[in-house]
VOMIMI-827056 format. One record per residue (C-alpha): residue in one letter; x, y negated, z negated. Coordinates in steps of 0.02 Angstrom, whole numbers, plus 32768, in hexadecimal, padded with zeros to 4 digits. Layout:
REM VOMIMI-827056
AXYZ;...
***
This chain:
REM VOMIMI-827056
X2F0DA53761D1;X2FAAA5056170;X3002A5A361AA;X2FCAA5836266;X3025A4D9625E;X30D2A51F6237;X30C0A5A962BB;X3083A515633D;X311BA4AC630B;X318EA5376317;X313AA55863DB;X316CA49F6402;X3218A4AE63EC;X3254A4AC64AD;X3303A4B4647E;X32F6A55E6417;X32E1A5F66488;X327DA695644D;X3321A6F1640E;X3349A660638F;X3292A661635C;X3282A6FF6338;X333AA6FF62E9;X32F6A6756267;X3252A6DE623C;X32B9A77A6221;X332BA71A61B0;X32ABA6BC614A;X31FDA716617E;X3183A67F6190;X3191A5DA61F8;X316AA5796164;X3203A5A4610C;X3270A58461B6;X31FDA4D061A5;X3257A4AB60F4;X32FBA4E36128;X338CA45A611A;X3423A4336191;X348FA49B6131;X3428A51E6132;X3416A53361ED;X34BDA4F66239;X351BA58B6204;X34A4A60E622F;X3506A67262B5;X34D2A63B6366;X348BA59A632E;X3504A5016311;X34E5A447630D;X347CA42E63B2;X33FEA4B4639D;X33F4A48562E0;X33CBA3CA6306;X335FA404637A;X32FEA4746304;X32F2A3DC6278;X32C2A3576306;X3221A30562D0;X31CBA2F16357;X319BA3A0635E;X314BA39562AA;X30DDA2FA62EF;X3023A310630D;X300DA3CE62EA;X2F6EA3B062B1;X2F35A3646349;X2F79A410639C;X2EF7A46D6321;X2E5CA403633D;X2E79A40A63FA;X2E8DA4D963F5;X2DEFA4DD638A;X2D93A47B63E9;X2DCAA4D86499;X2DC3A57B6450;X2E81A59B645B;X2EBCA61463DB;X2F72A64863A1;X2FAEA6F3638C;X3054A6FB6339;X30E4A7786335;X30AAA7AF627B;X2FFCA7C862B5;X2FA6A87E62D2;X2F58A8396366;X3005A81863B3;X301AA89D6445;X3096A91E641E;X30D5A93464C6;X310AA87864C8;X315CA88C6417;X31CEA9166453;X321CA89B64EC;X32CFA84064D5;X328CA79964A1;X31D1A7A36479;X3173A6ED6467;X3161A6CE63B8;X30A8A68B63D6;X302EA6A0645C;X2FA4A61A6490;X2F17A67964BE;X2E59A6496507;X2DE1A6DC6524;X2DCEA78B64FD;X2E67A7BA6480;X2E32A87F6475;X2E72A8AE6521;X2F2AA87264F9;X2F59A92164B3;X2EFFA98D654C;X2F58A9F265DE;X2F95A9676647;X2FDEA95366F8;X3029A8C2672F;X3012A88767E8;X3074A8046835;X30A5A7C968E2;X30DCA72C6956;X3075A690693D;X307AA68069F6;X3027A7236A15;X2FE1A7726AB5;X2F31A7AD6ADE;X2F75A8606ABE;X2FBBA8316A18;X2F19A7E069DF;X2EBFA87B6A15;X2F20A8FD69D3;X2F36A89C6920;X2E79A88D6913;X2E63A9406942;X2EECA97568BE;X2EABA9056840;X2DFAA939684A;X2E0DA9EC684C;X2E90A9E467BA;X2E10A97D675D;X2D88AA12678B;X2E02AA88672A;X2DFAAA196688;X2EA1A9C466A4;X2EB9A91E6674;X2F15A8AB66FB;X2F99A83B66D2;X2FDAA7A86740;X3002A7006737;X2F74A691678A;X2FF9A6536807;X2FB8A62B68B6;X2FB6A6BF6928;X2FC4A77368F5;X2FB3A7416830;X2F0BA6F46855;X2EC5A78068D1;X2EF8A7FA6840;X2E8CA7A667B5;X2DFCA79D683B;X2DFDA8536868;X2E06A88167B0;X2D6AA804678F;X2CFFA8456825;X2D1FA8F767DA;X2CDEA8A9672D;X2D90A8DE66E3;X2DEEA898665A;X2E87A819669F;X2F02A7BE6644;X2F50A71B668D;X2FF3A6D36658;X3020A61E666E;X30BCA5BA667D;X306CA52F662D;X2FFBA4FB65A6;X2F4AA54265A4;X2F0EA49065C1;X2F7CA4846651;X2F2CA4E866E5;X2FAAA5156776;X2F8DA51C680D;X2EE6A4A767F1;X2E94A4FA6862;X2E8EA58767E2;X2E1BA53B6775;X2D7EA59467B4;X2DE8A645679E;X2E30A60366F0;X2D6EA5DE66BA;X2D34A68F6711;X2DBAA6F366B5;X2D87A6B96602;X2CC0A6BF662B;X2CD5A7716668;X2D26A7B265D6;X2DEFA7946604;X2E5FA74165B2;X2EDEA6A165E8;X2F82A6AF6583;X3028A6476565;X30A7A62A64EC;X30B1A5736511;X305EA4FB64A2;X2FD4A47664ED;X3010A401654F;X30A4A444659B;X30AEA43B665C;X30BEA4BC66D2;X317AA49E66E1;X31DFA50C6767;X3265A54E66D2;X31C4A5926678;X3192A60966F8;X3224A69466ED;X31FDA68B662A;X313CA6B7664E;X3176A74066C5;X31C5A7AB6634;X310CA79665D3;X30B4A7E56664;X3130A86E667C;X313FA88165AC;X306DA89D65AD;X307EA90D6639;X3092A9D86645;X30BEA9B766FB;X30D3A94B6788;X308DA92B6828;X30EFA8DB68AA;X3076A8B36953;X30E5A84469B0;X3196A7D96987;X3206A78069F7;X32C6A7AB69E7;X32E1A719696E;X324CA71F68FB;X3205A6E76854;X31ACA78E685A;X3250A7F9684F;X326CA79967A8;X31DEA7D7675B;X3218A87C6797;X32C8A86C6749;X3273A85566A0;X31FFA8F066C3;X32A0A95566DD;X32F4A9166656;X3256A93E65DD;X3248A9E76630;X31B1A9D7668D;X317AAA2D671D;X3186A9CD67D6;X3107A9F7685C;X3111A9B668F6;X309CA9A36991;X310DA9B06A31;X30F6A9246AAF;X3108A8FB6B69;X31C5A9086B8B;X31C1A87B6BFE;X3177A7FD6B73;X31E3A77F6B01;X3156A7BB6A77;X3189A8656A82;X324BA85C6A69;X3251A86069AB;X31E3A8E66994;X3214A9546A20;X32CFA93D69CD;X3282A968692A;X323FAA1C697E;X32FCAA2E69B3;X333FAA15690F;X32CFAA9768BE;X3221AA4C6891;X3174AAB568A4;X3142AA9C6951;X307AAAA66946;X2FF5AA9D69CA;X2F64AAB56955;X2F30AA9B68A3;X2F33AB5D688F;X2FF5AB506891;X2FFEAADC6807;X2F78AB466794;X2FE5ABEB67C7;X308AAB9E6792;X304AAB7C66E0;X2FEDAC3966E1;X309FAC796709;X3122AC0E66B8;X30CAABB06638;X3059AC5065DC;X3044ABE46536;X2FE8AB6A65A1;X2F47ABE265C1;X2ECFAB5E658B;X2EDEAB10664E;X2EBDABB66690;
***
């Protein structure tokens, strides 16, 4: 419990990003050692300085840590640190991995072969149908479905997977006690009760602020072997996830859309830029068979 306290403290420091947190861990190894640092120890580290040093030493982050632990134990929220064997290798290898993940549900599925499914919040009926079909069929191939439990395509990706009795991971842009959108409370509970996982890098109590979601998207792509884009407008948050996936070397699969629909501008542009156009789940499976032979376990 004592060690958990220091990881929770480190996760609470909102003015300190993952890159700097990982740099501190690289230098000092354990969060307890960082906790005990003086102003002078921190301020002269390259890339830190006075403002960040004061943020790290701010007493507000050191208060009520036992209450966080008690709440997490009561509601069965676990923490996986970047030092733990359970921490997913795919995520560890991205540029700015979270130093800790807060989880509720089945952690054993984190290292499975996984496909992320993303798209518009204001999706069409076509998008709903295609998303559920792809998610269902991938789940039947024992592929874990990753998405963000947002309104629209994300939700239907999880729903399709659950209908197939498959494994799904929902990555939130808030604390695990702040369900967003609120109407997805049933989906949240269904994912957990049916063997899935809810995950966030944000400590309990964190609100679903707009700024959290782009950072959340790097985790969705980081956990996934490939990303399926179903619908995306010309300027869509979905494309942020695609950018992360490309930076991380992930496969991009795109469902073609109606050329008269605003929801298809982004997806059809991705196809023109060279993303893999898919019209069936087999297109995804074949791509892994031919280009990713080392992942034959999905075949």
